[in-house]
DRENDO-1510 file (C-alpha; in Angstrom, 1 decimal, always signed):
<recs>
REC; n; res; u; v; w
REC; 1; UNK; +66.1; -22.0; +86.9 .
REC; 2; UNK; +68.2; -22.4; +90.0 .
REC; 3; UNK; +69.1; -19.4; +92.0 .
REC; 4; UNK; +72.6; -18.7; +93.3 .
REC; 5; UNK; +72.1; -20.3; +96.6 .
REC; 6; UNK; +71.2; -23.6; +95.0 .
REC; 7; UNK; +74.3; -24.4; +93.8 .
REC; 8; UNK; +77.6; -23.3; +92.3 .
REC; 9; UNK; +75.9; -22.6; +89.0 .
REC; 10; UNK; +72.9; -20.1; +88.8 .
REC; 11; UNK; +71.3; -21.1; +85.3 .
REC; 12; UNK; +68.4; -23.1; +83.4 .
REC; 13; UNK; +68.2; -26.6; +84.0 .
REC; 14; UNK; +67.7; -28.5; +80.7 .
REC; 15; UNK; +67.6; -32.3; +79.5 .
REC; 16; UNK; +70.3; -33.7; +77.7 .
REC; 17; UNK; +69.7; -37.1; +76.6 .
REC; 18; UNK; +69.1; -38.7; +80.0 .
REC; 19; UNK; +71.1; -36.7; +82.1 .
REC; 20; UNK; +70.0; -32.9; +83.6 .
REC; 21; UNK; +72.3; -30.1; +82.9 .
REC; 22; UNK; +72.6; -26.5; +83.6 .
REC; 23; UNK; +72.9; -24.2; +80.6 .
REC; 24; UNK; +74.6; -20.7; +80.8 .
REC; 25; UNK; +75.4; -18.2; +78.3 .
REC; 26; UNK; +78.9; -18.8; +77.5 .
REC; 27; UNK; +79.8; -15.1; +76.8 .
REC; 28; UNK; +78.9; -14.5; +80.6 .
REC; 29; UNK; +81.7; -16.9; +82.0 .
REC; 30; UNK; +84.3; -16.6; +78.9 .
REC; 31; UNK; +86.5; -15.6; +82.2 .
REC; 32; UNK; +86.2; -18.6; +84.3 .
REC; 33; UNK; +89.0; -20.9; +84.8 .
REC; 34; UNK; +86.9; -24.2; +84.3 .
REC; 35; UNK; +87.3; -24.1; +80.6 .
REC; 36; UNK; +90.8; -25.5; +80.7 .
REC; 37; UNK; +89.5; -28.5; +82.5 .
REC; 38; UNK; +86.9; -29.7; +79.6 .
REC; 39; UNK; +86.7; -33.3; +79.1 .
REC; 40; UNK; +87.6; -34.2; +82.6 .
REC; 41; UNK; +85.4; -36.5; +84.8 .
REC; 42; UNK; +85.7; -35.1; +88.2 .
REC; 43; UNK; +86.1; -31.6; +87.7 .
REC; 44; UNK; +83.1; -29.4; +87.1 .
REC; 45; UNK; +83.9; -28.1; +83.6 .
REC; 46; UNK; +81.9; -27.7; +80.2 .
REC; 47; UNK; +80.5; -30.7; +78.8 .
REC; 48; UNK; +79.0; -29.3; +75.5 .
REC; 49; UNK; +78.4; -26.3; +73.8 .
REC; 50; UNK; +74.6; -25.2; +72.0 .
REC; 51; UNK; +74.5; -22.9; +69.1 .
REC; 52; UNK; +71.6; -20.6; +69.2 .
REC; 53; UNK; +70.7; -17.7; +66.6 .
REC; 54; UNK; +72.2; -14.9; +69.0 .
REC; 55; UNK; +75.2; -16.7; +70.7 .
REC; 56; UNK; +76.5; -19.7; +72.8 .
REC; 57; UNK; +75.7; -21.7; +75.6 .
REC; 58; UNK; +77.5; -24.0; +77.9 .
REC; 59; UNK; +76.5; -27.1; +79.5 .
REC; 60; UNK; +77.5; -27.9; +82.9 .
REC; 61; UNK; +77.2; -30.8; +85.5 .
REC; 62; UNK; +74.3; -30.2; +87.8 .
REC; 63; UNK; +75.5; -30.1; +91.2 .
REC; 64; UNK; +73.3; -30.6; +93.7 .
REC; 65; UNK; +75.1; -31.2; +97.1 .
REC; 66; UNK; +78.5; -30.7; +98.7 .
REC; 67; UNK; +80.0; -33.7; +99.8 .
REC; 68; UNK; +80.6; -32.3; +103.5 .
REC; 69; UNK; +76.7; -31.5; +103.6 .
REC; 70; UNK; +76.4; -35.5; +102.2 .
REC; 71; UNK; +78.6; -36.6; +104.8 .
REC; 72; UNK; +76.8; -34.6; +107.7 .
REC; 73; UNK; +73.4; -36.0; +106.9 .
REC; 74; UNK; +74.9; -39.6; +107.2 .
REC; 75; UNK; +76.5; -39.0; +110.0 .
REC; 76; UNK; +73.3; -37.8; +111.8 .
REC; 77; UNK; +71.2; -40.5; +110.5 .
REC; 78; UNK; +74.1; -42.8; +111.8 .
REC; 79; UNK; +74.4; -44.4; +108.4 .
REC; 80; UNK; +78.6; -44.3; +107.8 .
REC; 81; UNK; +79.5; -45.0; +104.5 .
REC; 82; UNK; +80.0; -48.6; +103.4 .
REC; 83; UNK; +83.5; -49.9; +102.1 .
REC; 84; UNK; +82.2; -49.8; +98.8 .
REC; 85; UNK; +80.9; -46.4; +99.0 .
REC; 86; UNK; +83.9; -44.9; +100.6 .
REC; 87; UNK; +86.1; -46.6; +97.6 .
REC; 88; UNK; +83.8; -44.8; +95.4 .
REC; 89; UNK; +84.2; -41.3; +97.2 .
REC; 90; UNK; +87.8; -41.4; +98.1 .
REC; 91; UNK; +88.8; -42.7; +94.5 .
REC; 92; UNK; +87.0; -40.1; +93.1 .
REC; 93; UNK; +88.7; -37.4; +95.0 .
REC; 94; UNK; +92.2; -39.0; +93.9 .
REC; 95; UNK; +91.2; -39.1; +90.5 .
REC; 96; UNK; +89.9; -35.3; +90.4 .
REC; 97; UNK; +93.2; -34.3; +91.9 .
REC; 98; UNK; +95.0; -35.9; +89.2 .
REC; 99; UNK; +92.9; -34.3; +86.4 .
REC; 100; UNK; +93.5; -31.0; +88.7 .
REC; 101; UNK; +97.5; -31.5; +88.5 .
REC; 102; UNK; +98.5; -29.3; +91.1 .
REC; 103; UNK; +95.9; -26.5; +90.1 .
REC; 104; UNK; +96.2; -24.1; +93.1 .
REC; 105; UNK; +92.9; -22.6; +92.6 .
REC; 106; UNK; +90.2; -22.6; +95.6 .
REC; 107; UNK; +87.2; -24.5; +94.9 .
REC; 108; UNK; +84.6; -27.0; +96.7 .
REC; 109; UNK; +84.1; -30.7; +96.3 .
REC; 110; UNK; +80.4; -31.3; +95.3 .
REC; 111; UNK; +77.9; -34.5; +93.9 .
REC; 112; UNK; +76.2; -33.9; +91.0 .
REC; 113; UNK; +72.6; -35.3; +90.3 .
REC; 114; UNK; +74.0; -38.5; +89.4 .
REC; 115; UNK; +76.1; -38.9; +92.4 .
REC; 116; UNK; +79.4; -38.4; +90.6 .
REC; 117; UNK; +81.8; -36.3; +93.1 .
REC; 118; UNK; +83.5; -33.3; +91.3 .
REC; 119; UNK; +85.6; -30.4; +92.4 .
REC; 120; UNK; +84.2; -26.8; +91.6 .
REC; 121; UNK; +86.5; -24.0; +91.2 .
REC; 122; UNK; +85.4; -21.0; +92.9 .
REC; 123; UNK; +85.1; -19.9; +96.6 .
REC; 124; UNK; +86.5; -22.3; +99.1 .
REC; 125; UNK; +90.2; -24.3; +99.8 .
REC; 126; UNK; +93.0; -25.9; +97.5 .
REC; 127; UNK; +91.5; -29.3; +96.3 .
REC; 128; UNK; +94.2; -31.0; +98.1 .
REC; 129; UNK; +93.3; -29.6; +101.5 .
REC; 130; UNK; +89.5; -30.3; +101.0 .
REC; 131; UNK; +90.1; -33.8; +100.0 .
REC; 132; UNK; +92.4; -34.3; +103.1 .
REC; 133; UNK; +89.4; -33.1; +105.4 .
REC; 134; UNK; +86.9; -35.3; +103.6 .
REC; 135; UNK; +88.9; -38.6; +103.9 .
REC; 136; UNK; +89.5; -37.8; +107.6 .
REC; 137; UNK; +85.6; -37.7; +108.3 .
REC; 138; UNK; +85.1; -41.1; +105.8 .
REC; 139; UNK; +88.1; -42.4; +108.0 .
REC; 140; UNK; +86.5; -41.8; +111.4 .
REC; 141; UNK; +83.2; -43.6; +110.4 .
REC; 142; UNK; +85.2; -46.3; +108.8 .
REC; 143; UNK; +84.3; -50.0; +110.0 .
REC; 144; UNK; +87.0; -52.0; +108.1 .
REC; 145; UNK; +90.5; -51.9; +109.9 .
REC; 146; UNK; +92.1; -52.3; +106.3 .
REC; 147; UNK; +90.0; -49.2; +104.9 .
REC; 148; UNK; +90.8; -47.2; +108.1 .
REC; 149; UNK; +94.8; -47.9; +107.6 .
REC; 150; UNK; +94.9; -46.8; +104.1 .
REC; 151; UNK; +92.7; -43.8; +104.2 .
REC; 152; UNK; +95.4; -42.4; +107.1 .
REC; 153; UNK; +98.1; -43.3; +104.7 .
REC; 154; UNK; +96.2; -41.3; +101.9 .
REC; 155; UNK; +95.3; -38.6; +104.2 .
REC; 156; UNK; +99.0; -37.9; +105.5 .
REC; 157; UNK; +100.5; -38.4; +102.1 .
REC; 158; UNK; +98.3; -35.9; +100.2 .
REC; 159; UNK; +100.3; -33.2; +102.6 .
REC; 160; UNK; +103.2; -33.3; +100.0 .
REC; 161; UNK; +101.9; -32.8; +96.7 .
REC; 162; UNK; +104.7; -34.2; +94.8 .
REC; 163; UNK; +104.9; -37.3; +96.8 .
REC; 164; UNK; +101.1; -37.6; +96.2 .
REC; 165; UNK; +101.2; -37.5; +92.4 .
REC; 166; UNK; +103.7; -40.6; +92.3 .
REC; 167; UNK; +101.4; -42.5; +94.6 .
REC; 168; UNK; +98.1; -42.1; +93.0 .
REC; 169; UNK; +97.8; -45.2; +91.0 .
REC; 170; UNK; +99.0; -47.6; +94.0 .
REC; 171; UNK; +96.6; -45.8; +96.2 .
REC; 172; UNK; +93.7; -46.1; +93.5 .
REC; 173; UNK; +94.7; -50.2; +93.1 .
REC; 174; UNK; +94.7; -50.6; +97.0 .
REC; 175; UNK; +91.5; -49.1; +97.1 .
REC; 176; UNK; +89.7; -51.3; +94.4 .
REC; 177; UNK; +91.1; -54.5; +96.1 .
REC; 178; UNK; +89.8; -53.7; +99.5 .
REC; 179; UNK; +86.0; -53.6; +98.2 .
REC; 180; UNK; +84.3; -53.1; +94.5 .
REC; 181; UNK; +82.8; -49.6; +94.3 .
REC; 182; UNK; +79.6; -48.8; +95.0 .
REC; 183; UNK; +77.0; -45.7; +94.3 .
REC; 184; UNK; +76.7; -43.4; +97.2 .
REC; 185; UNK; +73.5; -43.8; +98.8 .
REC; 186; UNK; +71.9; -40.2; +99.0 .
REC; 187; UNK; +68.4; -40.8; +100.0 .
REC; 188; UNK; +69.4; -40.3; +103.7 .
REC; 189; UNK; +67.5; -37.5; +105.8 .
REC; 190; UNK; +68.8; -36.7; +109.2 .
REC; 191; UNK; +65.6; -35.6; +111.5 .
REC; 192; UNK; +65.1; -32.1; +111.6 .
REC; 193; UNK; +62.6; -29.8; +113.5 .
REC; 194; UNK; +60.2; -28.1; +111.4 .
REC; 195; UNK; +61.1; -24.8; +112.8 .
REC; 196; UNK; +64.7; -25.4; +111.8 .
REC; 197; UNK; +63.7; -26.2; +107.8 .
REC; 198; UNK; +61.5; -23.1; +108.0 .
REC; 199; UNK; +64.4; -20.8; +109.4 .
REC; 200; UNK; +66.5; -22.6; +106.4 .
REC; 201; UNK; +64.0; -22.2; +103.4 .
REC; 202; UNK; +62.3; -18.8; +104.7 .
REC; 203; UNK; +64.7; -17.0; +106.5 .
REC; 204; UNK; +62.9; -13.7; +106.2 .
REC; 205; UNK; +59.8; -15.1; +107.8 .
REC; 206; UNK; +61.7; -15.0; +111.0 .
REC; 207; UNK; +62.3; -11.1; +110.8 .
REC; 208; UNK; +58.6; -10.2; +111.4 .
REC; 209; UNK; +58.2; -8.8; +114.6 .
REC; 210; UNK; +55.7; -10.6; +116.8 .
REC; 211; UNK; +53.5; -7.3; +117.9 .
REC; 212; UNK; +50.2; -7.5; +119.6 .
REC; 213; UNK; +48.3; -7.7; +116.1 .
REC; 214; UNK; +50.6; -10.9; +115.0 .
REC; 215; UNK; +49.9; -12.6; +118.2 .
REC; 216; UNK; +46.1; -11.8; +117.9 .
REC; 217; UNK; +46.1; -13.4; +114.2 .
REC; 218; UNK; +48.0; -16.5; +115.0 .
REC; 219; UNK; +45.5; -17.2; +117.9 .
REC; 220; UNK; +42.7; -16.4; +115.5 .
REC; 221; UNK; +44.0; -19.2; +112.8 .
REC; 222; UNK; +44.5; -21.5; +115.0 .
REC; 223; UNK; +40.8; -21.1; +116.4 .
REC; 224; UNK; +39.3; -20.7; +112.9 .
REC; 225; UNK; +41.2; -24.2; +112.1 .
REC; 226; UNK; +39.8; -25.8; +115.0 .
REC; 227; UNK; +36.3; -24.0; +114.5 .
REC; 228; UNK; +36.3; -25.7; +110.7 .
REC; 229; UNK; +37.1; -29.2; +111.8 .
REC; 230; UNK; +34.4; -29.6; +114.5 .
REC; 231; UNK; +31.7; -28.0; +112.1 .
REC; 232; UNK; +32.7; -30.6; +109.2 .
REC; 233; UNK; +32.4; -33.4; +111.9 .
REC; 234; UNK; +28.5; -31.9; +112.7 .
REC; 235; UNK; +27.8; -31.9; +109.3 .
REC; 236; UNK; +28.9; -35.4; +108.8 .
REC; 237; UNK; +26.9; -36.4; +111.8 .
REC; 238; UNK; +23.6; -34.5; +110.6 .
REC; 239; UNK; +23.9; -36.1; +107.1 .
REC; 240; UNK; +24.1; -39.5; +108.4 .
REC; 241; UNK; +21.3; -39.1; +111.3 .
REC; 242; UNK; +18.7; -38.2; +108.9 .
REC; 243; UNK; +18.3; -41.5; +107.2 .
REC; 244; UNK; +17.7; -42.9; +110.1 .
REC; 245; UNK; +15.3; -40.5; +111.3 .
REC; 246; UNK; +13.3; -40.9; +108.4 .
REC; 247; UNK; +13.2; -44.7; +108.7 .
REC; 248; UNK; +12.0; -44.9; +112.2 .
REC; 249; UNK; +9.0; -42.4; +111.5 .
REC; 250; UNK; +7.9; -44.9; +108.5 .
REC; 251; UNK; +6.5; -42.0; +106.3 .
REC; 252; UNK; +3.8; -43.1; +104.0 .
REC; 253; UNK; +4.9; -42.7; +100.3 .
REC; 254; UNK; +3.4; -39.5; +99.2 .
REC; 255; UNK; +1.0; -39.4; +96.4 .
REC; 256; UNK; +1.6; -37.8; +93.1 .
REC; 257; UNK; +2.0; -34.1; +93.2 .
REC; 258; UNK; +2.1; -34.1; +97.1 .
REC; 259; UNK; +4.8; -32.1; +98.7 .
REC; 260; UNK; +8.1; -34.3; +99.5 .
REC; 261; UNK; +8.1; -34.5; +103.3 .
REC; 262; UNK; +11.8; -35.5; +103.4 .
REC; 263; UNK; +12.6; -32.0; +101.5 .
REC; 264; UNK; +10.6; -30.0; +103.9 .
REC; 265; UNK; +12.4; -31.5; +106.7 .
REC; 266; UNK; +16.1; -31.1; +105.3 .
REC; 267; UNK; +15.6; -27.4; +105.1 .
REC; 268; UNK; +15.3; -26.8; +108.5 .
REC; 269; UNK; +17.9; -29.6; +109.4 .
REC; 270; UNK; +20.3; -27.2; +106.9 .
REC; 271; UNK; +19.3; -23.8; +108.5 .
REC; 272; UNK; +20.1; -25.4; +112.0 .
REC; 273; UNK; +23.2; -26.6; +111.0 .
REC; 274; UNK; +24.0; -23.3; +109.3 .
REC; 275; UNK; +23.2; -21.4; +112.8 .
REC; 276; UNK; +25.2; -23.7; +114.8 .
REC; 277; UNK; +28.0; -22.9; +112.4 .
REC; 278; UNK; +28.1; -19.6; +112.8 .
REC; 279; UNK; +27.7; -19.5; +116.8 .
REC; 280; UNK; +30.5; -22.2; +117.3 .
REC; 281; UNK; +32.8; -20.3; +115.0 .
REC; 282; UNK; +32.2; -16.7; +116.8 .
REC; 283; UNK; +32.7; -18.7; +120.2 .
REC; 284; UNK; +35.7; -20.0; +119.1 .
REC; 285; UNK; +37.1; -16.8; +117.6 .
REC; 286; UNK; +36.1; -14.7; +120.5 .
REC; 287; UNK; +39.1; -13.3; +122.2 .
REC; 288; UNK; +40.0; -14.8; +125.6 .
REC; 289; UNK; +42.4; -13.7; +128.6 .
REC; 290; UNK; +46.1; -13.6; +128.2 .
REC; 291; UNK; +46.9; -17.1; +129.5 .
REC; 292; UNK; +44.6; -18.5; +127.2 .
REC; 293; UNK; +46.3; -22.1; +126.2 .
REC; 294; UNK; +44.9; -23.0; +122.7 .
REC; 295; UNK; +44.1; -26.5; +123.8 .
REC; 296; UNK; +41.6; -25.4; +126.2 .
REC; 297; UNK; +39.5; -24.2; +123.1 .
REC; 298; UNK; +38.9; -27.9; +122.3 .
REC; 299; UNK; +35.6; -28.5; +124.0 .
REC; 300; UNK; +34.0; -31.8; +124.3 .
REC; 301; UNK; +31.4; -31.9; +121.2 .
REC; 302; UNK; +27.8; -32.2; +121.9 .
REC; 303; UNK; +26.0; -35.1; +120.2 .
REC; 304; UNK; +23.3; -34.5; +117.8 .
REC; 305; UNK; +19.8; -35.6; +119.1 .
REC; 306; UNK; +19.1; -38.9; +117.7 .
REC; 307; UNK; +22.9; -40.1; +117.1 .
REC; 308; UNK; +25.1; -42.0; +119.4 .
REC; 309; UNK; +28.1; -40.2; +121.2 .
REC; 310; UNK; +31.2; -40.2; +119.6 .
REC; 311; UNK; +34.0; -42.3; +121.5 .
REC; 312; UNK; +37.0; -41.1; +122.6 .
REC; 313; UNK; +39.9; -43.2; +121.8 .
REC; 314; UNK; +42.5; -43.8; +124.5 .
REC; 315; UNK; +46.1; -42.9; +124.1 .
REC; 316; UNK; +46.8; -47.1; +124.0 .
REC; 317; UNK; +44.4; -47.2; +121.1 .
REC; 318; UNK; +45.5; -44.6; +119.3 .
REC; 319; UNK; +49.1; -45.4; +119.5 .
REC; 320; UNK; +48.6; -49.0; +118.6 .
REC; 321; UNK; +49.6; -50.1; +115.1 .
REC; 322; UNK; +46.4; -50.7; +113.1 .
REC; 323; UNK; +45.7; -53.9; +111.3 .
REC; 324; UNK; +43.0; -54.7; +108.9 .
REC; 325; UNK; +41.1; -56.2; +111.4 .
REC; 326; UNK; +40.2; -53.4; +113.6 .
REC; 327; UNK; +40.1; -50.5; +111.0 .
REC; 328; UNK; +37.0; -49.9; +108.7 .
REC; 329; UNK; +37.0; -51.1; +105.5 .
REC; 330; UNK; +38.0; -48.3; +102.9 .
REC; 331; UNK; +40.6; -47.2; +105.3 .
REC; 332; UNK; +43.9; -46.2; +103.8 .
REC; 333; UNK; +45.8; -48.1; +106.5 .
REC; 334; UNK; +43.7; -51.0; +106.2 .
REC; 335; UNK; +44.4; -51.2; +102.5 .
REC; 336; UNK; +48.0; -51.4; +102.8 .
REC; 337; UNK; +48.8; -54.9; +103.5 .
REC; 338; UNK; +46.8; -55.7; +100.3 .
REC; 339; UNK; +48.4; -53.4; +98.2 .
REC; 340; UNK; +51.8; -54.5; +99.1 .
REC; 341; UNK; +50.9; -58.4; +98.7 .
REC; 342; UNK; +49.4; -57.4; +95.2 .
REC; 343; UNK; +52.6; -55.4; +94.3 .
REC; 344; UNK; +54.7; -58.5; +95.3 .
REC; 345; UNK; +52.6; -60.5; +93.3 .
REC; 346; UNK; +53.4; -58.2; +90.3 .
REC; 347; UNK; +56.9; -58.6; +91.0 .
REC; 348; UNK; +56.6; -62.2; +90.8 .
REC; 349; UNK; +54.8; -62.2; +87.6 .
REC; 350; UNK; +57.3; -59.7; +86.1 .
REC; 351; UNK; +54.2; -57.1; +85.7 .
REC; 352; UNK; +55.8; -53.9; +85.2 .
REC; 353; UNK; +52.6; -52.0; +85.5 .
REC; 354; UNK; +50.8; -53.2; +88.4 .
REC; 355; UNK; +47.5; -51.4; +87.5 .
REC; 356; UNK; +45.2; -52.7; +90.3 .
REC; 357; UNK; +47.7; -51.5; +92.9 .
REC; 358; UNK; +50.1; -48.5; +91.6 .
REC; 359; UNK; +49.1; -45.4; +90.1 .
REC; 360; UNK; +49.6; -45.3; +86.3 .
REC; 361; UNK; +52.9; -43.8; +85.7 .
REC; 362; UNK; +54.4; -44.8; +89.1 .
REC; 363; UNK; +54.9; -48.4; +88.7 .
REC; 364; UNK; +58.8; -48.6; +87.9 .
REC; 365; UNK; +59.5; -46.7; +91.2 .
REC; 366; UNK; +57.0; -48.2; +93.7 .
REC; 367; UNK; +58.1; -51.8; +92.2 .
REC; 368; UNK; +61.8; -51.0; +92.9 .
REC; 369; UNK; +61.1; -49.8; +96.2 .
REC; 370; UNK; +59.0; -52.2; +97.6 .
REC; 371; UNK; +61.5; -55.0; +95.7 .
REC; 372; UNK; +64.4; -53.7; +97.7 .
REC; 373; UNK; +63.0; -52.8; +101.1 .
REC; 374; UNK; +63.3; -55.1; +104.2 .
REC; 375; UNK; +60.4; -53.9; +106.6 .
REC; 376; UNK; +58.0; -55.3; +109.0 .
REC; 377; UNK; +54.5; -55.7; +108.8 .
REC; 378; UNK; +53.5; -52.8; +111.4 .
REC; 379; UNK; +51.5; -50.3; +109.4 .
REC; 380; UNK; +50.5; -46.8; +111.0 .
REC; 381; UNK; +48.7; -43.6; +109.7 .
REC; 382; UNK; +50.9; -40.6; +109.2 .
REC; 383; UNK; +48.6; -38.3; +107.9 .
REC; 384; UNK; +45.5; -37.9; +105.6 .
REC; 385; UNK; +44.5; -35.7; +102.9 .
REC; 386; UNK; +40.8; -36.8; +101.9 .
REC; 387; UNK; +41.8; -38.8; +98.7 .
REC; 388; UNK; +45.9; -38.9; +99.7 .
REC; 389; UNK; +47.0; -40.6; +102.5 .
REC; 390; UNK; +50.6; -41.0; +103.9 .
REC; 391; UNK; +51.2; -44.5; +105.6 .
REC; 392; UNK; +54.4; -45.4; +107.5 .
REC; 393; UNK; +55.3; -49.4; +107.0 .
REC; 394; UNK; +57.6; -51.2; +109.1 .
REC; 395; UNK; +58.9; -52.0; +112.7 .
REC; 396; UNK; +60.1; -48.8; +114.9 .
REC; 397; UNK; +63.4; -50.8; +115.4 .
REC; 398; UNK; +63.8; -51.7; +111.7 .
REC; 399; UNK; +63.7; -50.1; +108.3 .
REC; 400; UNK; +60.9; -48.3; +107.6 .
REC; 401; UNK; +59.0; -46.9; +104.5 .
REC; 402; UNK; +56.4; -43.9; +103.7 .
REC; 403; UNK; +53.7; -45.0; +101.4 .
REC; 404; UNK; +51.7; -42.0; +99.6 .
REC; 405; UNK; +48.4; -43.4; +98.6 .
REC; 406; UNK; +46.1; -42.1; +96.0 .
REC; 407; UNK; +42.1; -43.0; +96.2 .
REC; 408; UNK; +40.7; -43.6; +92.7 .
REC; 409; UNK; +37.0; -44.8; +92.4 .
REC; 410; UNK; +37.0; -45.7; +96.1 .
REC; 411; UNK; +40.2; -47.9; +95.7 .
REC; 412; UNK; +43.3; -46.9; +97.0 .
REC; 413; UNK; +46.2; -47.1; +95.0 .
REC; 414; UNK; +50.1; -46.4; +95.7 .
REC; 415; UNK; +51.5; -43.5; +94.2 .
REC; 416; UNK; +55.1; -43.2; +95.8 .
REC; 417; UNK; +57.2; -45.1; +98.1 .
REC; 418; UNK; +60.4; -43.7; +99.7 .
REC; 419; UNK; +62.7; -44.6; +102.7 .
REC; 420; UNK; +62.7; -42.8; +106.1 .
REC; 421; UNK; +65.8; -43.3; +108.1 .
REC; 422; UNK; +65.8; -42.9; +111.7 .
REC; 423; UNK; +62.1; -42.3; +111.9 .
REC; 424; UNK; +60.6; -41.7; +115.4 .
REC; 425; UNK; +57.8; -44.4; +116.0 .
REC; 426; UNK; +54.1; -44.1; +115.9 .
REC; 427; UNK; +52.4; -41.7; +118.0 .
</recs>
């Protein structure tokens, strides 16, 4: 179900063949003016009717984004429309104006889930005024001089509706002479701070007063997370040190019926680890002074007796891009070059499944993304969630991709690949 804030139509998303539509009760929108534009290509109007036992539903196009927001994302990402994309967008606006035939009702230009520009009747401004504003934004980013001159002519010509109707066909022909229409590339994301995303998606969260209790709980939550991470590292080292200690003592093999010395020693170790966990957690959660910085709670870990001290990586080592030679086996970063090589072999062999490199069911999207990518060989870790890892692939100055890896049976497979525009470098 779509909320009213998620698009111009609030209703149920349904499958209509290979398309996705919005289904509404026809009785609830019988007064809407879009009924008279049914059958048009660039006006958001009824596409079909669905009979049910107690009434009739209407199917409408799923409008996912305003064109103004789409152009804003492309501008923020510094990726202007290509000439072919500009021809698609401006040509669709002109055809939509022809289908509206001078309709004075206000509305806004949207993109459907398939990337088709459509005019949605409702709140906004007349279609011609909205088209002029959008064409002006496209013209500002146009790199082709011929396209820029033509868009300026169209923008000024739309100010006179009667003269514009006579010139629509000529404008359409001149656009297609400049370049062949190309689909709009919508997988472009402008950089955004996490706080801005939270403020947009969850505005109610910003209304909570930051009282003393809230500040205390925030500090406790951060310290609890650090405590849990340090305790996990402590237990891992305890588990890895136990086999080495047993081997160093060279214990004789116990006779049948005798108590197991290994099991006897394991219990004190676990009890000691549990006690260390409680002490460590209480120490980190203990309230401190007003000026306490969460970073100050990150004390140096004391190595367990009999285990080597953990080396603290230098900033240069952490920032350096990992290669298969300097990462341990099983690391997702080290697995990426081999996975990409397998996927490229699958592409050459026309293997549409690529089971030895791609998660089942994801082959089509992953193969297509790797095939059209033009990235470098640099690989770095973005984040790791146990059996799921997020990897950045590509040089900082060039195109980059994000690979989502999934570990199954001690083997990494690619589950998803998507492009990242204007992605910051490794850190």
